[in-house]
PDB file of N, H, CA, C and O in Angstrom:
ATOM      1  N   UNK A   1     116.521  77.272  85.752  1.00  0.00           N
ATOM      2  CA  UNK A   1     116.985  78.409  85.618  1.00  0.00           C
ATOM      3  C   UNK A   1     117.719  78.733  84.249  1.00  0.00           C
ATOM      4  O   UNK A   1     118.532  77.929  83.792  1.00  0.00           O
ATOM      5  N   UNK A   2     117.435  79.868  83.630  1.00  0.00           N
ATOM      6  H   UNK A   2     116.775  80.521  84.001  1.00  0.00           H
ATOM      7  CA  UNK A   2     117.964  80.046  82.187  1.00  0.00           C
ATOM      8  C   UNK A   2     119.160  81.139  82.268  1.00  0.00           C
ATOM      9  O   UNK A   2     119.203  81.984  83.162  1.00  0.00           O
ATOM     10  N   UNK A   3     119.934  81.051  81.438  1.00  0.00           N
ATOM     11  H   UNK A   3     119.899  80.364  80.712  1.00  0.00           H
ATOM     12  CA  UNK A   3     121.003  82.081  81.555  1.00  0.00           C
ATOM     13  C   UNK A   3     120.611  83.018  80.241  1.00  0.00           C
ATOM     14  O   UNK A   3     120.399  82.598  79.103  1.00  0.00           O
ATOM     15  N   UNK A   4     120.566  84.526  80.736  1.00  0.00           N
ATOM     16  H   UNK A   4     120.739  84.867  81.660  1.00  0.00           H
ATOM     17  CA  UNK A   4     120.275  85.380  79.731  1.00  0.00           C
ATOM     18  C   UNK A   4     121.241  86.604  79.779  1.00  0.00           C
ATOM     19  O   UNK A   4     121.565  87.160  80.828  1.00  0.00           O
ATOM     20  N   UNK A   5     121.723  87.013  78.378  1.00  0.00           N
ATOM     21  H   UNK A   5     121.460  86.562  77.526  1.00  0.00           H
ATOM     22  CA  UNK A   5     122.524  88.020  78.337  1.00  0.00           C
ATOM     23  C   UNK A   5     121.742  89.490  78.263  1.00  0.00           C
ATOM     24  O   UNK A   5     120.916  89.618  77.359  1.00  0.00           O
ATOM     25  N   UNK A   6     121.960  90.579  79.151  1.00  0.00           N
ATOM     26  H   UNK A   6     122.631  90.476  79.885  1.00  0.00           H
ATOM     27  CA  UNK A   6     121.232  91.577  78.912  1.00  0.00           C
ATOM     28  C   UNK A   6     122.258  92.736  79.382  1.00  0.00           C
ATOM     29  O   UNK A   6     123.184  92.575  80.178  1.00  0.00           O
ATOM     30  N   UNK A   7     121.872  94.043  78.667  1.00  0.00           N
ATOM     31  H   UNK A   7     121.121  94.174  78.021  1.00  0.00           H
ATOM     32  CA  UNK A   7     122.651  95.261  79.249  1.00  0.00           C
ATOM     33  C   UNK A   7     121.782  95.745  80.558  1.00  0.00           C
ATOM     34  O   UNK A   7     120.554  95.735  80.642  1.00  0.00           O
ATOM     35  N   UNK A   8     122.526  96.083  81.349  1.00  0.00           N
ATOM     36  H   UNK A   8     123.524  96.091  81.281  1.00  0.00           H
ATOM     37  CA  UNK A   8     122.031  96.563  82.779  1.00  0.00           C
ATOM     38  C   UNK A   8     122.646  97.968  82.961  1.00  0.00           C
ATOM     39  O   UNK A   8     123.788  98.218  82.575  1.00  0.00           O
ATOM     40  N   UNK A   9     121.877  98.844  83.544  1.00  0.00           N
ATOM     41  H   UNK A   9     120.949  98.641  83.857  1.00  0.00           H
ATOM     42  CA  UNK A   9     122.293 100.042  83.786  1.00  0.00           C
ATOM     43  C   UNK A   9     123.163 100.125  85.194  1.00  0.00           C
ATOM     44  O   UNK A   9     122.621  99.961  86.287  1.00  0.00           O
ATOM     45  N   UNK A  10     124.415 100.368  85.057  1.00  0.00           N
ATOM     46  H   UNK A  10     124.856 100.502  84.170  1.00  0.00           H
ATOM     47  CA  UNK A  10     125.270 100.015  86.193  1.00  0.00           C
ATOM     48  C   UNK A  10     125.045 100.675  87.360  1.00  0.00           C
ATOM     49  O   UNK A  10     125.143 100.130  88.460  1.00  0.00           O
ATOM     50  N   UNK A  11     124.669 102.124  87.146  1.00  0.00           N
ATOM     51  H   UNK A  11     124.589 102.567  86.253  1.00  0.00           H
ATOM     52  CA  UNK A  11     124.439 102.767  88.250  1.00  0.00           C
ATOM     53  C   UNK A  11     123.213 102.473  89.178  1.00  0.00           C
ATOM     54  O   UNK A  11     123.202 102.587  90.404  1.00  0.00           O
ATOM     55  N   UNK A  12     122.096 102.039  88.301  1.00  0.00           N
ATOM     56  H   UNK A  12     122.106 101.947  87.305  1.00  0.00           H
ATOM     57  CA  UNK A  12     120.813 101.481  88.952  1.00  0.00           C
ATOM     58  C   UNK A  12     121.074 100.089  89.584  1.00  0.00           C
ATOM     59  O   UNK A  12     120.506  99.707  90.607  1.00  0.00           O
ATOM     60  N   UNK A  13     121.923  99.412  88.932  1.00  0.00           N
ATOM     61  H   UNK A  13     122.384  99.723  88.101  1.00  0.00           H
ATOM     62  CA  UNK A  13     122.247  98.167  89.689  1.00  0.00           C
ATOM     63  C   UNK A  13     123.017  98.256  91.002  1.00  0.00           C
ATOM     64  O   UNK A  13     122.818  97.460  91.920  1.00  0.00           O
ATOM     65  N   UNK A  14     123.924  99.273  91.064  1.00  0.00           N
ATOM     66  H   UNK A  14     124.086  99.920  90.318  1.00  0.00           H
ATOM     67  CA  UNK A  14     124.562  99.695  92.098  1.00  0.00           C
ATOM     68  C   UNK A  14     123.670  99.951  93.331  1.00  0.00           C
ATOM     69  O   UNK A  14     123.756  99.358  94.406  1.00  0.00           O
ATOM     70  N   UNK A  15     122.718 101.022  92.974  1.00  0.00           N
ATOM     71  H   UNK A  15     122.648 101.504  92.101  1.00  0.00           H
ATOM     72  CA  UNK A  15     121.731 101.398  93.734  1.00  0.00           C
ATOM     73  C   UNK A  15     120.963 100.324  94.222  1.00  0.00           C
ATOM     74  O   UNK A  15     120.731 100.227  95.427  1.00  0.00           O
ATOM     75  N   UNK A  16     120.515  99.443  93.332  1.00  0.00           N
ATOM     76  H   UNK A  16     120.703  99.523  92.353  1.00  0.00           H
ATOM     77  CA  UNK A  16     119.523  98.394  93.869  1.00  0.00           C
ATOM     78  C   UNK A  16     120.380  97.306  94.931  1.00  0.00           C
ATOM     79  O   UNK A  16     119.861  96.663  95.843  1.00  0.00           O
ATOM     80  N   UNK A  17     121.627  97.299  94.592  1.00  0.00           N
ATOM     81  H   UNK A  17     122.049  97.821  93.850  1.00  0.00           H
ATOM     82  CA  UNK A  17     122.248  96.415  95.560  1.00  0.00           C
ATOM     83  C   UNK A  17     122.489  97.039  96.987  1.00  0.00           C
ATOM     84  O   UNK A  17     122.450  96.436  98.059  1.00  0.00           O
ATOM     85  N   UNK A  18     122.716  98.209  96.797  1.00  0.00           N
ATOM     86  H   UNK A  18     122.748  98.699  95.926  1.00  0.00           H
ATOM     87  CA  UNK A  18     122.748  98.912  98.140  1.00  0.00           C
ATOM     88  C   UNK A  18     121.166  99.013  98.880  1.00  0.00           C
ATOM     89  O   UNK A  18     121.053  99.101 100.103  1.00  0.00           O
ATOM     90  N   UNK A  19     120.261  98.992  98.169  1.00  0.00           N
ATOM     91  H   UNK A  19     120.353  98.920  97.176  1.00  0.00           H
ATOM     92  CA  UNK A  19     118.946  98.944  98.809  1.00  0.00           C
ATOM     93  C   UNK A  19     118.485  97.737  99.334  1.00  0.00           C
ATOM     94  O   UNK A  19     117.885  97.647 100.405  1.00  0.00           O
ATOM     95  N   UNK A  20     118.853  96.489  98.337  1.00  0.00           N
ATOM     96  H   UNK A  20     119.340  96.563  97.467  1.00  0.00           H
ATOM     97  CA  UNK A  20     118.460  95.418  98.835  1.00  0.00           C
ATOM     98  C   UNK A  20     119.237  94.482  99.582  1.00  0.00           C
ATOM     99  O   UNK A  20     118.754  93.435 100.014  1.00  0.00           O
ATOM    100  N   UNK A  21     120.696  94.902  99.785  1.00  0.00           N
ATOM    101  H   UNK A  21     121.088  95.752  99.434  1.00  0.00           H
ATOM    102  CA  UNK A  21     121.872  94.450 100.447  1.00  0.00           C
ATOM    103  C   UNK A  21     122.335  93.197  99.803  1.00  0.00           C
ATOM    104  O   UNK A  21     122.557  92.236 100.539  1.00  0.00           O
ATOM    105  N   UNK A  22     122.497  93.092  98.625  1.00  0.00           N
ATOM    106  H   UNK A  22     122.317  93.873  98.027  1.00  0.00           H
ATOM    107  CA  UNK A  22     122.912  92.054  97.834  1.00  0.00           C
ATOM    108  C   UNK A  22     124.397  92.420  97.426  1.00  0.00           C
ATOM    109  O   UNK A  22     124.907  93.529  97.579  1.00  0.00           O
ATOM    110  N   UNK A  23     124.872  91.545  97.001  1.00  0.00           N
ATOM    111  H   UNK A  23     124.457  90.644  96.877  1.00  0.00           H
ATOM    112  CA  UNK A  23     126.343  91.625  96.711  1.00  0.00           C
ATOM    113  C   UNK A  23     126.686  91.262  95.055  1.00  0.00           C
ATOM    114  O   UNK A  23     127.552  91.816  94.377  1.00  0.00           O
ATOM    115  N   UNK A  24     125.957  90.409  94.707  1.00  0.00           N
ATOM    116  H   UNK A  24     125.253  89.959  95.258  1.00  0.00           H
ATOM    117  CA  UNK A  24     126.120  89.869  93.142  1.00  0.00           C
ATOM    118  C   UNK A  24     125.034  90.760  92.061  1.00  0.00           C
ATOM    119  O   UNK A  24     124.063  91.395  92.473  1.00  0.00           O
ATOM    120  N   UNK A  25     125.350  90.672  90.917  1.00  0.00           N
ATOM    121  H   UNK A  25     126.139  90.156  90.582  1.00  0.00           H
ATOM    122  CA  UNK A  25     124.269  91.068  90.139  1.00  0.00           C
ATOM    123  C   UNK A  25     123.227  90.039  89.944  1.00  0.00           C
ATOM    124  O   UNK A  25     122.039  90.275  89.728  1.00  0.00           O
ATOM    125  N   UNK A  26     123.815  88.803  90.044  1.00  0.00           N
ATOM    126  H   UNK A  26     124.780  88.610  90.220  1.00  0.00           H
ATOM    127  CA  UNK A  26     122.571  87.721  90.097  1.00  0.00           C
ATOM    128  C   UNK A  26     121.659  87.814  91.281  1.00  0.00           C
ATOM    129  O   UNK A  26     120.436  87.782  91.149  1.00  0.00           O
ATOM    130  N   UNK A  27     122.216  87.921  92.357  1.00  0.00           N
ATOM    131  H   UNK A  27     123.210  87.948  92.464  1.00  0.00           H
ATOM    132  CA  UNK A  27     121.458  88.074  93.661  1.00  0.00           C
ATOM    133  C   UNK A  27     120.483  89.325  93.466  1.00  0.00           C
ATOM    134  O   UNK A  27     119.283  89.248  93.728  1.00  0.00           O
ATOM    135  N   UNK A  28     121.015  90.331  93.047  1.00  0.00           N
ATOM    136  H   UNK A  28     121.990  90.394  92.834  1.00  0.00           H
ATOM    137  CA  UNK A  28     120.313  91.610  92.990  1.00  0.00           C
ATOM    138  C   UNK A  28     119.107  91.383  92.133  1.00  0.00           C
ATOM    139  O   UNK A  28     117.972  91.520  92.589  1.00  0.00           O
ATOM    140  N   UNK A  29     119.326  91.067  91.001  1.00  0.00           N
ATOM    141  H   UNK A  29     120.248  90.956  90.631  1.00  0.00           H
ATOM    142  CA  UNK A  29     118.351  90.722  90.035  1.00  0.00           C
ATOM    143  C   UNK A  29     117.247  89.650  90.370  1.00  0.00           C
ATOM    144  O   UNK A  29     116.068  89.792  90.046  1.00  0.00           O
ATOM    145  N   UNK A  30     117.666  88.738  90.940  1.00  0.00           N
ATOM    146  H   UNK A  30     118.624  88.622  91.202  1.00  0.00           H
ATOM    147  CA  UNK A  30     116.860  87.834  91.440  1.00  0.00           C
ATOM    148  C   UNK A  30     115.983  88.284  92.547  1.00  0.00           C
ATOM    149  O   UNK A  30     114.826  87.866  92.505  1.00  0.00           O
ATOM    150  N   UNK A  31     116.333  89.095  93.574  1.00  0.00           N
ATOM    151  H   UNK A  31     117.273  89.436  93.608  1.00  0.00           H
ATOM    152  CA  UNK A  31     115.748  89.470  94.685  1.00  0.00           C
ATOM    153  C   UNK A  31     114.653  90.572  94.176  1.00  0.00           C
ATOM    154  O   UNK A  31     113.553  90.703  94.713  1.00  0.00           O
ATOM    155  N   UNK A  32     115.121  91.371  93.032  1.00  0.00           N
ATOM    156  H   UNK A  32     116.014  91.265  92.595  1.00  0.00           H
ATOM    157  CA  UNK A  32     114.304  92.343  92.617  1.00  0.00           C
ATOM    158  C   UNK A  32     113.012  91.702  91.895  1.00  0.00           C
ATOM    159  O   UNK A  32     111.857  92.120  91.967  1.00  0.00           O
ATOM    160  N   UNK A  33     113.472  90.622  91.205  1.00  0.00           N
ATOM    161  H   UNK A  33     114.411  90.282  91.146  1.00  0.00           H
ATOM    162  CA  UNK A  33     112.225  90.016  90.567  1.00  0.00           C
ATOM    163  C   UNK A  33     111.326  89.554  91.364  1.00  0.00           C
ATOM    164  O   UNK A  33     110.113  89.715  91.224  1.00  0.00           O
ATOM    165  N   UNK A  34     111.989  88.829  92.429  1.00  0.00           N
ATOM    166  H   UNK A  34     112.974  88.698  92.542  1.00  0.00           H
ATOM    167  CA  UNK A  34     110.947  88.063  93.696  1.00  0.00           C
ATOM    168  C   UNK A  34     110.074  89.469  94.211  1.00  0.00           C
ATOM    169  O   UNK A  34     108.872  89.386  94.464  1.00  0.00           O
ATOM    170  N   UNK A  35     110.652  90.454  94.304  1.00  0.00           N
ATOM    171  H   UNK A  35     111.628  90.522  94.098  1.00  0.00           H
ATOM    172  CA  UNK A  35     110.000  91.526  95.041  1.00  0.00           C
ATOM    173  C   UNK A  35     108.721  92.177  94.046  1.00  0.00           C
ATOM    174  O   UNK A  35     107.589  92.485  94.420  1.00  0.00           O
ATOM    175  N   UNK A  36     109.233  92.259  92.835  1.00  0.00           N
ATOM    176  H   UNK A  36     110.152  92.008  92.532  1.00  0.00           H
ATOM    177  CA  UNK A  36     108.096  92.740  91.862  1.00  0.00           C
ATOM    178  C   UNK A  36     107.057  91.696  91.666  1.00  0.00           C
ATOM    179  O   UNK A  36     105.887  92.053  91.528  1.00  0.00           O
ATOM    180  N   UNK A  37     107.380  90.429  91.640  1.00  0.00           N
ATOM    181  H   UNK A  37     108.330  90.139  91.752  1.00  0.00           H
ATOM    182  CA  UNK A  37     106.401  89.426  91.291  1.00  0.00           C
ATOM    183  C   UNK A  37     105.488  89.301  92.700  1.00  0.00           C
ATOM    184  O   UNK A  37     104.362  88.805  92.673  1.00  0.00           O
ATOM    185  N   UNK A  38     106.003  89.725  93.729  1.00  0.00           N
ATOM    186  H   UNK A  38     106.918  90.128  93.751  1.00  0.00           H
ATOM    187  CA  UNK A  38     105.163  89.534  95.072  1.00  0.00           C
ATOM    188  C   UNK A  38     104.159  90.810  95.245  1.00  0.00           C
ATOM    189  O   UNK A  38     103.296  90.914  96.116  1.00  0.00           O
ATOM    190  N   UNK A  39     104.416  91.609  94.382  1.00  0.00           N
ATOM    191  H   UNK A  39     105.118  91.525  93.674  1.00  0.00           H
ATOM    192  CA  UNK A  39     103.636  93.055  94.733  1.00  0.00           C
ATOM    193  C   UNK A  39     102.202  92.760  93.685  1.00  0.00           C
ATOM    194  O   UNK A  39     102.204  92.553  92.472  1.00  0.00           O
ATOM    195  N   UNK A  40     101.304  92.811  94.408  1.00  0.00           N
ATOM    196  H   UNK A  40     101.303  92.979  95.393  1.00  0.00           H
ATOM    197  CA  UNK A  40      99.923  92.700  93.770  1.00  0.00           C
ATOM    198  C   UNK A  40      99.509  93.718  92.914  1.00  0.00           C
ATOM    199  O   UNK A  40     100.067  94.815  92.918  1.00  0.00           O
ATOM    200  N   UNK A  41      98.499  93.422  92.120  1.00  0.00           N
ATOM    201  H   UNK A  41      98.046  92.531  92.117  1.00  0.00           H
ATOM    202  CA  UNK A  41      97.948  94.658  91.459  1.00  0.00           C
ATOM    203  C   UNK A  41      97.163  95.769  92.564  1.00  0.00           C
ATOM    204  O   UNK A  41      97.100  96.978  92.343  1.00  0.00           O
ATOM    205  N   UNK A  42      96.681  95.206  93.585  1.00  0.00           N
ATOM    206  H   UNK A  42      96.731  94.224  93.764  1.00  0.00           H
ATOM    207  CA  UNK A  42      96.030  96.043  94.378  1.00  0.00           C
ATOM    208  C   UNK A  42      96.966  96.942  95.103  1.00  0.00           C
ATOM    209  O   UNK A  42      96.748  98.139  95.289  1.00  0.00           O
ATOM    210  N   UNK A  43      98.108  96.241  95.535  1.00  0.00           N
ATOM    211  H   UNK A  43      98.285  95.269  95.384  1.00  0.00           H
ATOM    212  CA  UNK A  43      99.285  97.328  95.993  1.00  0.00           C
ATOM    213  C   UNK A  43      99.733  98.470  95.301  1.00  0.00           C
ATOM    214  O   UNK A  43      99.977  99.579  95.778  1.00  0.00           O
ATOM    215  N   UNK A  44      99.840  98.012  93.863  1.00  0.00           N
ATOM    216  H   UNK A  44      99.642  97.112  93.476  1.00  0.00           H
ATOM    217  CA  UNK A  44     100.170  98.905  92.944  1.00  0.00           C
ATOM    218  C   UNK A  44      99.267 100.093  92.686  1.00  0.00           C
ATOM    219  O   UNK A  44      99.617 101.266  92.561  1.00  0.00           O
ATOM    220  N   UNK A  45      97.966  99.556  92.623  1.00  0.00           N
ATOM    221  H   UNK A  45      97.682  98.602  92.724  1.00  0.00           H
ATOM    222  CA  UNK A  45      96.845 100.730  92.446  1.00  0.00           C
ATOM    223  C   UNK A  45      96.777 101.498  93.872  1.00  0.00           C
ATOM    224  O   UNK A  45      96.520 102.702  93.862  1.00  0.00           O
ATOM    225  N   UNK A  46      96.975 100.902  94.954  1.00  0.00           N
ATOM    226  H   UNK A  46      97.183  99.924  94.961  1.00  0.00           H
ATOM    227  CA  UNK A  46      96.933 101.633  96.070  1.00  0.00           C
ATOM    228  C   UNK A  46      98.171 102.723  96.230  1.00  0.00           C
ATOM    229  O   UNK A  46      98.064 103.806  96.805  1.00  0.00           O
ATOM    230  N   UNK A  47      99.289 102.242  95.642  1.00  0.00           N
ATOM    231  H   UNK A  47      99.376 101.362  95.175  1.00  0.00           H
ATOM    232  CA  UNK A  47     100.423 103.055  95.765  1.00  0.00           C
ATOM    233  C   UNK A  47     100.304 104.183  94.727  1.00  0.00           C
ATOM    234  O   UNK A  47     100.682 105.340  94.914  1.00  0.00           O
ATOM    235  N   UNK A  48      99.704 103.680  93.554  1.00  0.00           N
ATOM    236  H   UNK A  48      99.397 102.740  93.402  1.00  0.00           H
ATOM    237  CA  UNK A  48      99.486 104.872  92.355  1.00  0.00           C
ATOM    238  C   UNK A  48      98.504 106.008  92.988  1.00  0.00           C
ATOM    239  O   UNK A  48      98.735 107.208  92.837  1.00  0.00           O
ATOM    240  N   UNK A  49      97.362 105.499  93.726  1.00  0.00           N
ATOM    241  H   UNK A  49      97.174 104.524  93.848  1.00  0.00           H
ATOM    242  CA  UNK A  49      96.377 106.333  94.267  1.00  0.00           C
ATOM    243  C   UNK A  49      97.133 107.443  95.125  1.00  0.00           C
ATOM    244  O   UNK A  49      97.075 108.654  94.912  1.00  0.00           O
ATOM    245  N   UNK A  50      97.881 106.784  96.173  1.00  0.00           N
ATOM    246  H   UNK A  50      97.929 105.800  96.346  1.00  0.00           H
ATOM    247  CA  UNK A  50      98.721 107.794  97.145  1.00  0.00           C
ATOM    248  C   UNK A  50      99.376 108.565  96.358  1.00  0.00           C
ATOM    249  O   UNK A  50      99.143 109.749  96.604  1.00  0.00           O
ATOM    250  N   UNK A  51     100.224 108.369  95.367  1.00  0.00           N
ATOM    251  H   UNK A  51     100.413 107.408  95.167  1.00  0.00           H
ATOM    252  CA  UNK A  51     101.181 109.179  94.529  1.00  0.00           C
ATOM    253  C   UNK A  51     100.233 110.323  94.020  1.00  0.00           C
ATOM    254  O   UNK A  51     100.468 111.508  94.260  1.00  0.00           O
ATOM    255  N   UNK A  52      99.280 109.943  93.390  1.00  0.00           N
ATOM    256  H   UNK A  52      99.090 108.981  93.195  1.00  0.00           H
ATOM    257  CA  UNK A  52      98.377 110.922  92.719  1.00  0.00           C
ATOM    258  C   UNK A  52      97.801 111.766  93.710  1.00  0.00           C
ATOM    259  O   UNK A  52      97.500 112.892  93.315  1.00  0.00           O
ATOM    260  N   UNK A  53      97.564 111.478  94.963  1.00  0.00           N
ATOM    261  H   UNK A  53      97.809 110.563  95.283  1.00  0.00           H
ATOM    262  CA  UNK A  53      96.931 112.338  96.122  1.00  0.00           C
ATOM    263  C   UNK A  53      98.069 113.157  96.712  1.00  0.00           C
ATOM    264  O   UNK A  53      97.720 114.230  97.204  1.00  0.00           O
ATOM    265  N   UNK A  54      99.262 112.879  96.753  1.00  0.00           N
ATOM    266  H   UNK A  54      99.545 112.007  96.353  1.00  0.00           H
ATOM    267  CA  UNK A  54     100.279 113.537  97.467  1.00  0.00           C
ATOM    268  C   UNK A  54     101.452 114.141  96.408  1.00  0.00           C
ATOM    269  O   UNK A  54     102.453 114.707  96.845  1.00  0.00           O
ATOM    270  N   UNK A  55     101.235 113.972  95.115  1.00  0.00           N
ATOM    271  H   UNK A  55     100.421 113.512  94.759  1.00  0.00           H
ATOM    272  CA  UNK A  55     102.263 114.202  94.211  1.00  0.00           C
ATOM    273  C   UNK A  55     102.687 115.821  94.671  1.00  0.00           C
ATOM    274  O   UNK A  55     103.818 116.206  94.967  1.00  0.00           O
ATOM    275  N   UNK A  56     101.564 116.548  94.640  1.00  0.00           N
ATOM    276  H   UNK A  56     100.645 116.236  94.399  1.00  0.00           H
ATOM    277  CA  UNK A  56     101.889 118.223  94.753  1.00  0.00           C
ATOM    278  C   UNK A  56     102.768 118.375  95.913  1.00  0.00           C
ATOM    279  O   UNK A  56     103.459 119.391  95.996  1.00  0.00           O
ATOM    280  N   UNK A  57     102.819 117.381  96.908  1.00  0.00           N
ATOM    281  H   UNK A  57     102.258 116.556  96.841  1.00  0.00           H
ATOM    282  CA  UNK A  57     103.722 117.636  98.240  1.00  0.00           C
ATOM    283  C   UNK A  57     105.336 117.565  97.883  1.00  0.00           C
ATOM    284  O   UNK A  57     106.154 118.138  98.603  1.00  0.00           O
ATOM    285  N   UNK A  58     105.745 116.779  96.654  1.00  0.00           N
ATOM    286  H   UNK A  58     105.081 116.313  96.069  1.00  0.00           H
ATOM    287  CA  UNK A  58     106.959 116.640  96.541  1.00  0.00           C
ATOM    288  C   UNK A  58     107.367 116.933  95.090  1.00  0.00           C
ATOM    289  O   UNK A  58     108.560 116.999  94.796  1.00  0.00           O
ATOM    290  N   UNK A  59     106.419 117.107  94.197  1.00  0.00           N
ATOM    291  H   UNK A  59     105.449 117.053  94.436  1.00  0.00           H
ATOM    292  CA  UNK A  59     106.688 117.517  92.740  1.00  0.00           C
ATOM    293  C   UNK A  59     106.379 118.868  92.400  1.00  0.00           C
ATOM    294  O   UNK A  59     105.229 119.265  92.588  1.00  0.00           O
ATOM    295  N   UNK A  60     107.285 119.664  91.904  1.00  0.00           N
ATOM    296  H   UNK A  60     108.219 119.342  91.751  1.00  0.00           H
ATOM    297  CA  UNK A  60     107.012 121.082  91.452  1.00  0.00           C
ATOM    298  C   UNK A  60     106.473 120.997  90.143  1.00  0.00           C
ATOM    299  O   UNK A  60     107.288 120.871  89.229  1.00  0.00           O
ATOM    300  N   UNK A  61     105.146 121.043  89.842  1.00  0.00           N
ATOM    301  H   UNK A  61     104.485 121.145  90.585  1.00  0.00           H
ATOM    302  CA  UNK A  61     104.649 120.702  88.417  1.00  0.00           C
ATOM    303  C   UNK A  61     105.017 121.875  87.444  1.00  0.00           C
ATOM    304  O   UNK A  61     105.028 121.723  86.222  1.00  0.00           O
ATOM    305  N   UNK A  62     105.331 123.110  88.102  1.00  0.00           N
ATOM    306  H   UNK A  62     105.321 123.233  89.094  1.00  0.00           H
ATOM    307  CA  UNK A  62     105.601 124.342  87.195  1.00  0.00           C
ATOM    308  C   UNK A  62     107.100 123.958  86.557  1.00  0.00           C
ATOM    309  O   UNK A  62     107.392 124.210  85.388  1.00  0.00           O
ATOM    310  N   UNK A  63     108.007 123.306  87.508  1.00  0.00           N
ATOM    311  H   UNK A  63     107.769 123.101  88.457  1.00  0.00           H
ATOM    312  CA  UNK A  63     109.369 123.222  86.907  1.00  0.00           C
ATOM    313  C   UNK A  63     109.246 121.883  85.918  1.00  0.00           C
ATOM    314  O   UNK A  63     109.934 121.830  84.899  1.00  0.00           O
ATOM    315  N   UNK A  64     108.479 120.980  86.217  1.00  0.00           N
ATOM    316  H   UNK A  64     107.920 121.023  87.045  1.00  0.00           H
ATOM    317  CA  UNK A  64     108.325 119.728  85.307  1.00  0.00           C
ATOM    318  C   UNK A  64     107.546 120.364  83.849  1.00  0.00           C
ATOM    319  O   UNK A  64     107.939 119.927  82.768  1.00  0.00           O
ATOM    320  N   UNK A  65     106.667 121.188  83.878  1.00  0.00           N
ATOM    321  H   UNK A  65     106.347 121.543  84.756  1.00  0.00           H
ATOM    322  CA  UNK A  65     106.120 121.722  82.714  1.00  0.00           C
ATOM    323  C   UNK A  65     106.964 122.547  81.894  1.00  0.00           C
ATOM    324  O   UNK A  65     106.887 122.500  80.666  1.00  0.00           O
ATOM    325  N   UNK A  66     107.902 123.427  82.602  1.00  0.00           N
ATOM    326  H   UNK A  66     107.965 123.466  83.599  1.00  0.00           H
ATOM    327  CA  UNK A  66     108.941 124.082  81.846  1.00  0.00           C
ATOM    328  C   UNK A  66     109.850 123.408  81.283  1.00  0.00           C
ATOM    329  O   UNK A  66     110.291 123.836  80.216  1.00  0.00           O
ATOM    330  N   UNK A  67     110.388 122.150  81.856  1.00  0.00           N
ATOM    331  H   UNK A  67     110.030 121.803  82.723  1.00  0.00           H
ATOM    332  CA  UNK A  67     111.125 121.293  81.507  1.00  0.00           C
ATOM    333  C   UNK A  67     110.772 120.461  80.046  1.00  0.00           C
ATOM    334  O   UNK A  67     111.548 120.204  79.125  1.00  0.00           O
ATOM    335  N   UNK A  68     109.466 120.169  80.162  1.00  0.00           N
ATOM    336  H   UNK A  68     108.836 120.377  80.909  1.00  0.00           H
ATOM    337  CA  UNK A  68     108.694 119.461  79.080  1.00  0.00           C
ATOM    338  C   UNK A  68     108.832 120.649  77.915  1.00  0.00           C
ATOM    339  O   UNK A  68     109.322 120.334  76.831  1.00  0.00           O
ATOM    340  N   UNK A  69     108.480 121.746  78.107  1.00  0.00           N
ATOM    341  H   UNK A  69     108.082 122.002  78.988  1.00  0.00           H
ATOM    342  CA  UNK A  69     108.444 122.691  76.864  1.00  0.00           C
ATOM    343  C   UNK A  69     109.729 123.000  76.404  1.00  0.00           C
ATOM    344  O   UNK A  69     109.890 123.333  75.230  1.00  0.00           O
ATOM    345  N   UNK A  70     110.811 122.916  77.318  1.00  0.00           N
ATOM    346  H   UNK A  70     110.680 122.645  78.271  1.00  0.00           H
ATOM    347  CA  UNK A  70     112.109 123.188  76.720  1.00  0.00           C
ATOM    348  C   UNK A  70     112.875 121.974  76.123  1.00  0.00           C
ATOM    349  O   UNK A  70     113.973 122.011  75.567  1.00  0.00           O
ATOM    350  N   UNK A  71     112.111 120.925  76.337  1.00  0.00           N
ATOM    351  H   UNK A  71     111.219 120.895  76.789  1.00  0.00           H
ATOM    352  CA  UNK A  71     112.800 119.587  75.705  1.00  0.00           C
ATOM    353  C   UNK A  71     113.757 118.994  76.604  1.00  0.00           C
ATOM    354  O   UNK A  71     114.650 118.314  76.096  1.00  0.00           O
ATOM    355  N   UNK A  72     113.720 119.143  77.900  1.00  0.00           N
ATOM    356  H   UNK A  72     112.996 119.696  78.312  1.00  0.00           H
ATOM    357  CA  UNK A  72     114.874 118.612  78.719  1.00  0.00           C
ATOM    358  C   UNK A  72     114.393 117.373  79.281  1.00  0.00           C
ATOM    359  O   UNK A  72     115.124 116.700  80.008  1.00  0.00           O
TER     360      UNK A  72
END
């Protein structure tokens, strides 16, 4: 195991800890890496297809377009 110094988004780390049920930064990052490594390319492709097929059910594309135009 190697030791690495990195900058971590504290809010995202806290959210990940809640979602993963971990207590330490180390456990959270290692659990997230394990999950990420376990997800196959097929799973990612299937998830992307689902997102593309259902995006209009939970995204307001007019709002997104306006935000992009206004630079937000």
